[in-house]
C-alpha positions, 0 to 999 in steps of 0.5 A, a space after each residue: 379294219 372296221 370304222 369302229 375299230 379305227 375309231 377306238 384307236 383314237 382312245 389311246 394316250 397318243 391323242 389329247 383328252 379332248 379328242 378322246 372324249 369326242 370319239 368316246 361320245 360318238 361311240 356311246 351315242 352311236 353318232 353318225 359323225 363316227 362313220 363319216 369321220 373314220 370310214 376312210 383316210 384322207 387322200 392326196 387328190 389333184 390339189 393335195 390333201 383337203 377335208 373338213 376340220 375335226 376329229 378322225 382319219 377323214 378329217 383335217 386335224 393335228 394328227 392327220 396333218 402330223 402324220 402327213 408331215 412325218 411321212 414327208 420328213 421320212 421321205 425327205 431324209 431318204 431322198 436327200 441323204 447327204 443333206 442331214 442337219 444334225 451335227 455342228 459340221 453341217 453347213 447351211 447349204 447341206 441342210 434339208 430345207 422346207 418352206 411353209 406358208 398358210 392362208 387365212 383359213 381357221 387354224 391355218 396359222 396353228 397348223 403351219 407352226 405344227 407342221 414346222 414343229 414336226 419337221 424341225 423335230 426331225 432335224 429339218 430346217 424350216 422357212 416359215 412365213 410370219 403371216 398369211 401369204 399366197 400359195 404362188 409365193 410359196 411356190 416361188 420361195 421354194 425355188 428362190 431359197 433352194 428348198 427341198 420341198 414346200 408346204 402350204 396350208 389351204 383349202 382354196 375356195 372351199 367352204 369355211 369348215 375345210 382346210 388342206 395341205 399341199 406339198 411342193 417339190 424342189 422345182 417349186 411345183 406340186 408333187 407328182 408321181 413318183 414322189 406323191 405316191 412314195 410320200 403317201 406310202 411313208 404317210 400310211 406307214 407312219 403310226 400316229 404315235 410315231 409322229 414327232 411333235 416336239 419341234 426345235 425353234 432354232 431350226 426355224 427361219 421366219 420370213 415375210 415382207 422382204 420375200 414379198 418384194 423379191 416375189 413381186 419384182 419378179 412378177 413385174 419383170 416376167 409379166 409386163 411387156 409395155 415398157 412405156 406403160 401404155 394407159 397404165 395411169 388411165 385404167 380404173 381398177 377395182 380389186 378384192 382379196 375376198 378376205 384372202 391372202 392377196 391383201 399382202 401382195 396385189 395392192 403393192 404389186 399394182 402400185 409398184 408396176 405403175 397402175 395408179 387408179 386402184 380402188 379396193 373393196 375395203 370390207 373384203 380386204 380384211 383377212 378372215 377364214 369365215 369369209 363373212 361377206 360372201 356365200 363362197 370365196 370363189 372368184 369363179 362365181 359372180 356373187 363373190 365379186 358382187 361387192 367389187 362390181 358395185 364399187 366399179 359401178 360407182 368408180 366407173 371401173 374398167 376391170 374388176 379383179 378378185 382372188 380366192 383365199 390362197 391367192 392362186 386363182 383370179 376372177 376377172 370381170 370387164 365391161 361387155 358390149 352393153 357397158 355392164 360389168 361381166 365376169 369372164 370364165 376361166 377359158 376366156 380369161 386365159 385365152 386373152 392372156 395367152 393370145 396377148 403374150 404370144 402376140 408380144 413374143 411374135 412381135 419381139 421375134 422370140 418365137 423359134 418353134 421350140 416354145 410351148 404353152 400348157 393346158 389341161 384335158 378339161 380346158 377349152 380346145 381354143 388353146 390349140 388354135 391359139 398355139 397353132 396361130 403363133 407357131 408354138 406347141 400346146 401341151 396338155 395334161 391332167 387337171 391341176 397345175 402340178 401337171 403343167 409344172 411337170 411339163 416344164 420340168 420334163 423338157 427343161 433345157 430343151 423347150 421354153 415354157 411361155 405360159 399356161 392355164 386351166 379353166 378353173 380360173 388359174 394362169 401363170 406366166 413364165 416358169 419362175 412360179 410353178 403353180 397358178 399365180 394370181 399376181 403375175 396374171 393380174 399384172 398382165 390382165 391390167 396391162 392388156 386392159 390398159 392397152 385396150 382402153 388406150 386403143 379405144 376398145 375394151 378387153 371384152 372387144 379384144 376377146 371378140 377380136 380373138 374369136 374372129 381369128 380362131 373361132 368362137 368358143 362357149 363353155 359351161 360347167 355343171 357340178 353335181 354334189 354328192 356328200 359323204 360315203 353314199 355320195 362317193 358311191 353314187 359318183 362312182 356308179 355314175 362313172 360306171 354308167 357313162 363307161 358301160 352305156 356311152 352317149 351316142 348323140 349330143 344336141 343332135 350331133 353324133 359322138 365320134 370319139 370317146 377318150 377314157 383316161 382311166 383305161 387310157 384308150 380312145 374309141 372311134 365310135 364310127 369304126 369301133 377302133 380303140 387306140 391306146 393313150 399312154 402319154 397322160 397318166 391314168 385318171 378317172 375322166 371321160 371325154 366325148 367329142 361330136 361331129 360338130 366339135 362339141 366336147 363334154 368332159 366328165 370328171 369326179 373332183 379329187 378334192 370335193 364331193 362332186 362330179 363335174 361336167 365340162 361343156 365346150 361348143 364352138 362356131 365361126 364369127 365374122 364380126 362383133 355385130 354377130 357376137 350376141 346372136 352366136 352366143 345365144 345359139 351356143 348357149 342353147 346348144 349347151 342346154 340341149 347337151 345338158 338335157 341329153 345327159 339328164 342334167 
């Protein structure tokens, strides 16, 4: 079916008058909007379905979200046939239940209610949050309330014109194969005219602050280790929600845990889908935390923390060796949190050899070193926390999950939440910072102490953005070129190994031997390893119009005095790698 033919389908009475008028205008004026809005259907990527809001099959709107939710409803009825809701003889425990949360983005609240209407129109009970709530609280609620599935309306840290839709299964984790593939089949088999929009409010249970308290209490119980709260009352914290959902949870959690010196960036604690004080609400970017850093310089803050709009990612900035506030990258933050947790477990005698931590293929290999030091396994999956959630489910009852993280500023402690969780992670980070201060050092110095133990790693990320249909084609061609013409040398170090997760092969460049890798699902990702331990990962984003290049280099470090020189040499090596890749 051509783009024009798909667009003309949206001129029927199935769609509202405003939608029909927009499509007709694009057709009449031969608008370029028509092509980009209809040339494809939105797909589920590593973070679910995410796209620009507007009219069309390639946009987030009432109809594409309705179609997705109808497909989900159909699949839930297939998977849980004994848990129908219709009929007076059915009990609460026999009902199919779905929890729904939404973030601060424009239209999220309306989209949330619309999804609830589609589910209730299909006889499914819905637990709907009254107001904005963080994504990890939704993950927690699915398990806590014994729901069959969950939905969250969010586009994470994307620009304001975006929104998105993520589906969680009954274990509280994002959907993975075969559920994701089967749901998509149901979605694509659903015609827009078959979507049931006329909901039944009697099947909606509204939830709010009472659920916050249950979630926060669990975060405190699972994330903190110092019973005597060493240094809690002497740590100067600056926090910003960057206009996102964590205004509802983090200040309350910090106070409840016993942290008394907390300064909030008040201008950014106001929820807004337009994110008026930042170019991008992404805590991975130093600019997003600039107002918080300015406040910390006034209040003599020890640690600065910011979250993305849906409250699953966290950015942490601490004072470096020069006393200046510096943003840690995701690998550094996760390494510090992981090392501290494992150290606490070891001191408590809780490590038996049947424990593991979770990571991803694009995350720093430093986590293998940390895991080896403490005698636990480090399991690795594809990008996205849904794969860490799958790790937990696959070995539940056999191995104990301790913590997990990925380089894109996500971390979780314990398995009570099955997604990256800023609340538990922030509480843990503040405990570490307080403990460090009480022992006469900074969190940054603690990081260097870890590097002295396991080796010093330096990472970097380059995003190459290519928008629209031509951009997608260009990204696809770049991956073809890297496969057909593999890099032979990076920064003067020979490439030893190339892992191709699309072909599920590992090539030994020296011998030419190619081994099969089938322990990780197929994904369009390439990883190069060189003689000196340099690692380069190339991956098209599953949710944004970009291709990502992840760099990791390493060296040994003997003492704190060597840190700056080593850091400079590693940064230089990364720059040489970038040049070799023509970036």
